[in-house]
C-alpha positions as CSV (number, residue, x, y, z in Angstrom):
1,M,116.3,145.4,100.6
2,K,115.4,146.4,97.0
3,Q,112.9,143.5,96.7
4,I,110.8,144.7,99.6
5,M,111.0,148.4,98.5
6,S,109.9,147.3,95.0
7,I,106.9,145.4,96.4
8,I,105.9,148.5,98.4
9,K,106.2,150.8,95.4
10,D,104.2,148.4,93.0
11,T,101.5,147.9,95.6
12,K,101.1,151.6,96.1
13,Y,100.5,152.0,92.4
14,Q,98.0,149.2,92.4
15,A,96.1,150.7,95.4
16,F,96.0,154.1,93.5
17,G,94.6,152.4,90.4
18,V,91.9,150.6,92.3
19,S,91.0,153.8,94.1
20,I,90.5,155.6,90.8
21,L,88.4,152.6,89.6
22,A,86.3,152.8,92.7
23,L,85.7,156.6,92.1
24,L,84.7,156.0,88.4
25,F,82.2,153.2,89.5
26,F,80.8,155.6,92.1
27,I,80.3,158.4,89.6
28,L,78.6,156.0,87.2
29,A,76.4,154.7,90.0
30,C,75.3,158.2,90.8
31,T,74.7,159.4,87.2
32,L,73.1,156.3,85.6
33,K,69.3,156.5,85.5
34,N,68.9,152.7,85.2
35,A,68.4,151.5,88.7
36,V,69.8,148.0,88.0
37,A,73.0,149.5,86.4
38,A,73.3,152.1,89.2
39,I,73.1,149.4,91.9
40,T,75.6,147.2,90.0
41,F,78.1,150.0,89.7
42,G,77.5,150.9,93.3
43,I,78.4,147.4,94.4
44,L,81.5,147.4,92.1
45,A,82.5,150.8,93.7
46,G,82.2,149.3,97.1
47,L,84.2,146.2,96.2
48,A,86.9,148.3,94.5
49,F,87.1,150.6,97.6
50,L,87.5,147.5,99.8
51,G,90.2,146.2,97.5
52,G,92.0,149.5,97.7
53,C,91.8,149.4,101.5
54,I,93.3,145.9,101.6
55,L,96.2,146.9,99.3
56,L,96.9,150.0,101.5
57,Y,96.9,147.8,104.6
58,F,99.4,145.5,102.9
59,V,101.6,148.5,102.0
60,H,101.4,149.6,105.6
61,R,102.4,146.2,106.9
62,T,105.2,145.7,104.4
63,A,106.5,149.3,104.9
64,S,106.9,148.5,108.6
65,A,109.8,146.2,107.6
66,T,113.0,147.8,108.9
67,N,115.5,144.8,108.6
68,Y,115.9,142.2,105.9
69,F,116.4,139.3,108.2
70,L,113.7,140.4,110.7
71,Y,110.9,140.6,108.2
72,D,108.8,137.6,107.3
73,D,107.9,138.0,103.6
74,R,105.3,135.3,103.7
75,R,103.3,136.5,106.7
76,H,104.2,140.2,106.3
77,V,105.2,140.7,109.9
78,N,108.4,141.5,111.7
79,V,110.1,138.7,113.6
80,P,111.7,139.2,117.0
81,Q,115.5,138.7,116.9
82,D,115.4,136.0,119.6
83,R,113.0,133.9,117.5
84,L,115.2,133.7,114.4
85,T,116.0,130.2,113.3
86,F,118.4,128.8,110.7
87,D,115.5,127.6,108.5
88,F,114.0,131.1,108.4
89,L,117.4,132.7,107.6
90,D,118.1,130.0,104.9
91,D,114.8,130.8,103.3
92,K,115.7,134.5,103.4
93,M,119.0,133.8,101.8
94,V,117.3,131.8,99.0
95,R,115.1,134.9,98.4
96,F,118.1,137.2,98.5
97,L,120.0,135.1,96.0
98,A,117.0,134.4,93.7
99,P,117.8,137.3,91.3
100,Y,121.4,135.9,90.8
101,A,120.9,132.2,90.5
102,E,117.9,129.9,89.9
103,H,119.4,127.5,92.4
104,T,121.9,128.8,95.0
105,V,124.3,125.9,94.4
106,E,124.9,127.4,91.0
107,L,126.9,130.1,92.6
108,W,129.8,127.6,92.8
109,Q,130.0,128.0,89.0
110,G,131.2,131.5,89.6
111,I,130.0,134.5,91.6
112,P,127.8,136.6,89.2
113,K,129.0,140.2,88.7
114,N,125.7,141.7,89.8
115,L,125.9,139.7,93.1
116,E,129.4,140.9,93.7
117,I,128.2,144.5,93.2
118,A,125.3,143.9,95.6
119,M,127.8,142.6,98.2
120,Q,130.1,145.5,97.7
121,A,127.1,147.8,98.5
122,N,126.8,145.9,101.8
123,D,129.7,143.7,102.9
124,A,127.6,142.2,105.7
125,Y,126.0,139.8,103.2
126,R,129.4,138.2,102.2
127,M,129.5,135.9,105.2
128,P,125.9,134.6,105.0
129,V,126.4,134.0,101.2
130,A,129.6,132.1,101.8
131,L,127.9,130.0,104.6
132,K,124.9,129.3,102.4
133,M,127.1,128.1,99.6
134,L,129.0,125.7,102.0
135,H,125.7,124.5,103.4
136,D,124.4,123.7,99.9
137,I,127.4,121.3,99.3
138,S,126.9,119.7,102.7
139,L,123.3,118.7,101.7
140,M,124.6,116.8,98.7
141,Q,125.0,113.0,98.6
142,P,128.5,112.0,99.9
143,D,129.5,110.5,96.6
144,E,128.6,113.8,94.8
145,I,130.6,116.1,97.0
146,V,134.1,115.2,95.9
147,P,133.6,115.5,92.1
148,F,131.5,118.6,92.6
149,F,134.1,120.3,94.8
150,K,137.0,119.3,92.5
151,S,135.1,120.8,89.5
152,V,134.8,124.2,91.2
153,D,137.1,126.9,90.0
154,K,139.8,127.8,92.5
155,R,138.9,131.5,92.1
156,T,135.4,130.8,93.4
157,V,136.7,128.9,96.4
158,A,139.1,131.8,97.0
159,A,136.1,134.2,96.9
160,V,134.3,132.1,99.5
161,C,137.4,132.0,101.7
162,R,137.8,135.8,101.5
163,A,134.2,136.1,102.7
164,L,134.8,133.7,105.6
165,K,137.8,135.7,106.6
166,H,135.9,138.9,106.3
167,G,133.3,137.4,108.7
168,G,136.0,136.4,111.2
169,D,136.4,132.7,110.4
170,R,140.0,132.5,109.2
171,E,140.5,128.9,110.3
172,M,137.6,127.5,108.3
173,A,138.8,129.6,105.3
174,D,142.3,128.2,105.5
175,V,141.1,124.6,105.7
176,L,138.7,125.1,102.8
177,F,141.4,126.6,100.6
178,E,143.9,123.8,101.5
179,L,141.3,121.2,100.5
180,K,140.9,122.9,97.1
181,C,144.6,123.4,96.4
182,D,145.6,119.8,97.4
183,S,142.3,118.0,96.6
184,D,143.9,114.9,95.3
185,R,146.0,114.2,98.4
186,L,143.3,115.4,100.8
187,E,140.4,113.8,99.0
188,G,139.4,111.7,102.0
189,R,138.9,114.9,104.1
190,I,136.6,116.7,101.7
191,V,133.4,114.8,102.5
192,P,133.9,114.9,106.3
193,F,134.7,118.7,106.1
194,F,131.3,119.4,104.5
195,V,129.1,116.8,106.1
196,K,130.4,117.1,109.7
197,N,130.3,120.8,109.5
198,R,126.7,121.1,108.3
199,R,125.4,122.1,111.8
200,C,128.4,124.4,112.1
201,F,127.5,126.3,109.0
202,E,124.0,126.7,110.3
203,S,124.9,127.9,113.7
204,R,127.6,130.3,112.4
205,M,125.1,131.8,110.0
206,L,122.6,132.3,112.8
207,F,125.2,133.7,115.2
208,Y,126.7,136.0,112.5
209,I,123.4,137.5,111.4
210,K,122.3,138.0,115.0
211,K,125.6,139.7,115.9
212,H,125.5,142.0,112.9
213,I,121.7,142.4,112.6
214,R,121.7,146.2,112.4
215,E,123.9,146.0,109.3
216,F,120.9,144.4,107.5
217,D,118.6,147.4,108.1
218,I,116.5,148.4,105.1
219,A,117.1,151.8,103.8
220,K,113.8,153.6,103.4
221,K,113.2,155.7,100.3
């Protein structure tokens, strides 16, 4: 992912800057005749060198990430595939969608063009994004779901349905689109569809990502 690669690049620059600073402090410590000043700059050189080492270690740990959904951004470690959980993947989806929406539920107002471009670059993300959007609605209060769903543009619902079909879930896509197209007649089925399927959205996201895990490998630069 671009976010991870950007972190690696920025941290490399920081480590380089700190190394230069350590070298300057060391030169000053060696050239100054004042003992107190020399000792002070010697200590600063040591601290800067230590800071540079820590940054380089961080770069090394972060650069070891090879897959977006198998890398824990918070602990900077890779996670075994068999230990993936929905909560972990949901957090990763929030991070993935952060550049496109402050709150992921806002995606129902319309899929941003830059997000569409990102998903065109890797179609594998379409299904997790669609399931994340459905899960967001399922977490709403029951009395909020119907008016919210009715207010959503049909084109956005159609985009979610296409993503579901792309991920192999045609049946869910057909039900969702029917609810949108005939929302007045089927109003009583809208809340049950989202609330009762909450665990289904979670399990399908976990299953889909595990099944397609290699499609989320990070391209090294």
